[in-house]
Structures are given as structure tokens and as C-alpha cells.
N, CA and C atoms as an extended XYZ file, in Angstrom:
210
Properties=species:S:1:pos:R:3:atomname:S:1:resname:S:1:resid:I:1 pbc="F F F"
N        72.433      105.285       93.730 N   MET     1
C        73.865      105.508       93.716 CA  MET     1
C        74.212      106.526       94.809 C   MET     1
N        75.272      106.255       95.504 N   ILE     2
C        75.758      107.167       96.543 CA  ILE     2
C        76.861      108.037       95.959 C   ILE     2
N        76.709      109.339       96.125 N   ILE     3
C        77.706      110.302       95.647 CA  ILE     3
C        78.490      110.804       96.860 C   ILE     3
N        79.798      110.796       96.749 N   VAL     4
C        80.667      111.245       97.836 CA  VAL     4
C        81.120      112.670       97.532 C   VAL     4
N        80.770      113.588       98.429 N   ASN     5
C        81.127      114.999       98.277 CA  ASN     5
C        82.246      115.414       99.225 C   ASN     5
N        83.147      114.496       99.495 N   LEU     6
C        84.239      114.781      100.422 CA  LEU     6
C        85.114      115.915       99.906 C   LEU     6
N        85.381      115.940       98.615 N   ASP     7
C        86.217      117.000       98.042 CA  ASP     7
C        85.583      118.376       98.223 C   ASP     7
N        84.253      118.438       98.141 N   VAL     8
C        83.537      119.705       98.321 CA  VAL     8
C        83.711      120.204       99.754 C   VAL     8
N        83.509      119.295      100.728 N   MET     9
C        83.646      119.695      102.132 CA  MET     9
C        85.087      120.062      102.468 C   MET     9
N        86.035      119.342      101.894 N   MET    10
C        87.446      119.680      102.131 CA  MET    10
C        87.763      121.058      101.585 C   MET    10
N        87.235      121.390      100.428 N   ALA    11
C        87.463      122.708       99.830 CA  ALA    11
C        86.817      123.798      100.683 C   ALA    11
N        85.600      123.536      101.170 N   LYS    12
C        84.917      124.522      102.025 CA  LYS    12
C        85.706      124.789      103.304 C   LYS    12
N        86.345      123.751      103.819 N   ARG    13
C        87.120      123.888      105.070 CA  ARG    13
C        88.586      124.218      104.805 C   ARG    13
N        88.938      124.344      103.519 N   LYS    14
C        90.318      124.637      103.117 CA  LYS    14
C        91.294      123.643      103.758 C   LYS    14
N        90.955      122.353      103.609 N   MET    15
C        91.764      121.301      104.206 CA  MET    15
C        92.309      120.379      103.111 C   MET    15
N        93.576      120.059      103.213 N   SER    16
C        94.201      119.167      102.232 CA  SER    16
C        93.938      117.713      102.602 C   SER    16
N        94.178      116.837      101.641 N   LEU    17
C        94.030      115.406      101.865 CA  LEU    17
C        94.993      114.932      102.949 C   LEU    17
N        96.221      115.443      102.925 N   ASN    18
C        97.218      115.061      103.938 CA  ASN    18
C        96.792      115.502      105.336 C   ASN    18
N        96.264      116.716      105.435 N   GLU    19
C        95.793      117.234      106.719 CA  GLU    19
C        94.666      116.372      107.276 C   GLU    19
N        93.682      116.092      106.416 N   LEU    20
C        92.537      115.297      106.836 CA  LEU    20
C        92.974      113.885      107.221 C   LEU    20
N        93.891      113.336      106.474 N   SER    21
C        94.416      111.998      106.754 CA  SER    21
C        95.001      111.924      108.154 C   SER    21
N        95.775      112.930      108.527 N   LYS    22
C        96.389      112.959      109.858 CA  LYS    22
C        95.340      113.097      110.954 C   LYS    22
N        94.319      113.924      110.719 N   LEU    23
C        93.275      114.138      111.717 CA  LEU    23
C        92.391      112.902      111.902 C   LEU    23
N        92.127      112.217      110.801 N   VAL    24
C        91.214      111.071      110.828 CA  VAL    24
C        91.936      109.783      111.209 C   VAL    24
N        93.199      109.686      110.848 N   GLY    25
C        93.973      108.499      111.183 CA  GLY    25
C        93.864      107.385      110.161 C   GLY    25
N        93.610      107.734      108.900 N   ILE    26
C        93.651      106.751      107.819 CA  ILE    26
C        94.585      107.267      106.729 C   ILE    26
N        95.033      106.375      105.895 N   THR    27
C        96.031      106.754      104.889 CA  THR    27
C        95.443      107.697      103.841 C   THR    27
N        96.315      108.476      103.236 N   THR    28
C        95.860      109.363      102.154 CA  THR    28
C        95.341      108.536      100.978 C   THR    28
N        95.917      107.357      100.768 N   ALA    29
C        95.451      106.489       99.680 CA  ALA    29
C        93.997      106.069       99.903 C   ALA    29
N        93.666      105.667      101.132 N   ASN    30
C        92.289      105.271      101.431 CA  ASN    30
C        91.338      106.459      101.368 C   ASN    30
N        91.774      107.608      101.831 N   LEU    31
C        90.947      108.816      101.730 CA  LEU    31
C        90.730      109.191      100.270 C   LEU    31
N        91.754      109.040       99.458 N   SER    32
C        91.653      109.349       98.041 CA  SER    32
C        90.635      108.441       97.357 C   SER    32
N        90.630      107.159       97.705 N   ILE    33
C        89.655      106.217       97.157 CA  ILE    33
C        88.244      106.648       97.538 C   ILE    33
N        88.077      107.081       98.773 N   LEU    34
C        86.773      107.557       99.227 CA  LEU    34
C        86.380      108.845       98.493 C   LEU    34
N        87.338      109.756       98.396 N   LYS    35
C        87.086      111.061       97.772 CA  LYS    35
C        86.671      110.930       96.312 C   LYS    35
N        87.248      109.977       95.603 N   THR    36
C        86.934      109.811       94.182 CA  THR    36
C        85.673      108.975       93.956 C   THR    36
N        85.065      108.504       95.039 N   GLY    37
C        83.831      107.735       94.918 CA  GLY    37
C        84.038      106.286       94.527 C   GLY    37
N        85.269      105.793       94.634 N   LYS    38
C        85.577      104.418       94.244 CA  LYS    38
C        85.484      103.435       95.407 C   LYS    38
N        85.234      103.938       96.604 N   ALA    39
C        85.121      103.063       97.776 CA  ALA    39
C        83.815      102.285       97.711 C   ALA    39
N        83.859      101.048       98.158 N   LYS    40
C        82.665      100.194       98.190 CA  LYS    40
C        81.926      100.328       99.525 C   LYS    40
N        82.626      100.793      100.554 N   ALA    41
C        82.035      100.901      101.887 CA  ALA    41
C        82.832      101.908      102.710 C   ALA    41
N        82.218      102.356      103.803 N   ILE    42
C        82.916      103.220      104.761 CA  ILE    42
C        82.450      102.814      106.161 C   ILE    42
N        83.382      102.711      107.064 N   ARG    43
C        83.044      102.386      108.453 CA  ARG    43
C        82.414      103.618      109.100 C   ARG    43
N        81.458      103.368      109.992 N   PHE    44
C        80.844      104.480      110.724 CA  PHE    44
C        81.885      105.228      111.539 C   PHE    44
N        82.861      104.516      112.074 N   SER    45
C        83.904      105.177      112.871 CA  SER    45
C        84.730      106.123      111.991 C   SER    45
N        84.972      105.733      110.741 N   THR    46
C        85.704      106.603      109.812 CA  THR    46
C        84.856      107.807      109.436 C   THR    46
N        83.579      107.574      109.148 N   LEU    47
C        82.665      108.666      108.814 CA  LEU    47
C        82.559      109.637      109.984 C   LEU    47
N        82.486      109.098      111.198 N   ASP    48
C        82.428      109.928      112.400 CA  ASP    48
C        83.681      110.796      112.519 C   ASP    48
N        84.846      110.207      112.296 N   ALA    49
C        86.109      110.947      112.404 CA  ALA    49
C        86.208      112.029      111.334 C   ALA    49
N        85.759      111.718      110.122 N   ILE    50
C        85.775      112.706      109.036 CA  ILE    50
C        84.838      113.865      109.370 C   ILE    50
N        83.639      113.542      109.849 N   CYS    51
C        82.682      114.591      110.212 CA  CYS    51
C        83.216      115.473      111.345 C   CYS    51
N        83.882      114.840      112.313 N   ARG    52
C        84.472      115.607      113.405 CA  ARG    52
C        85.556      116.539      112.885 C   ARG    52
N        86.422      116.012      112.016 N   ALA    53
C        87.541      116.802      111.483 CA  ALA    53
C        87.066      117.954      110.603 C   ALA    53
N        85.993      117.717      109.845 N   LEU    54
C        85.492      118.746      108.921 CA  LEU    54
C        84.341      119.552      109.515 C   LEU    54
N        83.946      119.212      110.751 N   ASN    55
C        82.841      119.892      111.419 CA  ASN    55
C        81.604      119.922      110.521 C   ASN    55
N        81.153      118.727      110.130 N   CYS    56
C        80.009      118.631      109.231 CA  CYS    56
C        79.147      117.430      109.599 C   CYS    56
N        78.071      117.245      108.874 N   GLU    57
C        77.157      116.124      109.058 CA  GLU    57
C        77.432      115.066      107.986 C   GLU    57
N        77.078      113.803      108.231 N   PRO    58
C        77.254      112.771      107.207 CA  PRO    58
C        76.578      113.130      105.883 C   PRO    58
N        75.433      113.798      105.954 N   GLY    59
C        74.719      114.211      104.748 CA  GLY    59
C        75.450      115.273      103.940 C   GLY    59
N        76.424      115.936      104.553 N   ASP    60
C        77.245      116.903      103.811 CA  ASP    60
C        78.255      116.172      102.933 C   ASP    60
N        78.572      114.939      103.295 N   ILE    61
C        79.585      114.159      102.589 CA  ILE    61
C        78.963      113.137      101.644 C   ILE    61
N        77.885      112.493      102.102 N   LEU    62
C        77.251      111.438      101.317 CA  LEU    62
C        75.889      111.905      100.813 C   LEU    62
N        75.610      111.618       99.562 N   GLU    63
C        74.360      112.035       98.937 CA  GLU    63
C        73.816      110.867       98.113 C   GLU    63
N        72.503      110.696       98.136 N   TYR    64
C        71.890      109.633       97.345 CA  TYR    64
C        71.288      110.209       96.072 C   TYR    64
N        71.510      109.503       94.970 N   SER    65
C        70.903      109.869       93.691 CA  SER    65
C        70.410      108.596       93.020 C   SER    65
N        69.187      108.602       92.509 N   ASN    66
C        68.711      107.411       91.816 CA  ASN    66
C        69.064      107.473       90.332 C   ASN    66
N        69.828      108.492       89.957 N   ASN    67
C        70.368      108.614       88.608 CA  ASN    67
C        71.736      107.952       88.604 C   ASN    67
N        72.040      107.152       87.602 N   ASN    68
C        73.317      106.431       87.579 CA  ASN    68
C        74.482      107.276       87.106 C   ASN    68
N        74.239      108.503       86.696 N   GLU    69
C        75.341      109.390       86.274 CA  GLU    69
C        75.634      110.377       87.376 C   GLU    69
N        76.915      110.673       87.539 N   LYS    70
C        77.320      111.659       88.551 CA  LYS    70
C        77.265      113.030       87.966 C   LYS    70
């Protein structure tokens, strides 16, 4: 299972969903789906833009767990 820690990185950078949405160029609705872990996929270009905006690595946002509970 892939765990999305986007909310953690946003909190560390003190960035709102609206702010990140503007920097990345995707809707707040789509970012919200990603943030809540309900997304089925993410484009590398989107991941790249998020990492650039938050000044982080993909591993700071995405985490693998072989446990089915979050």
C-alpha cells in the first residue's frame, strides 16, 4: 500500500492547499484527492511539480507499507 504524506510536507512548509494548487497548476480538488490518499495514480510531471514547490523528494511524499492499515 502506498501512503501519501502530502499533508505532512505541506504542514512542514506552512503551505495551504490553495497555495500549492497555484504553484503546481492543478485544481485544489485533485490535490485534495491526492492528499487524502484516494488517488489511484499520479503523473511524474505532477509529482515533480509538487516536489519543486515543496522543496522535497518524492520519498518525502510517498511511502510504501506492506500493512493494509494506515
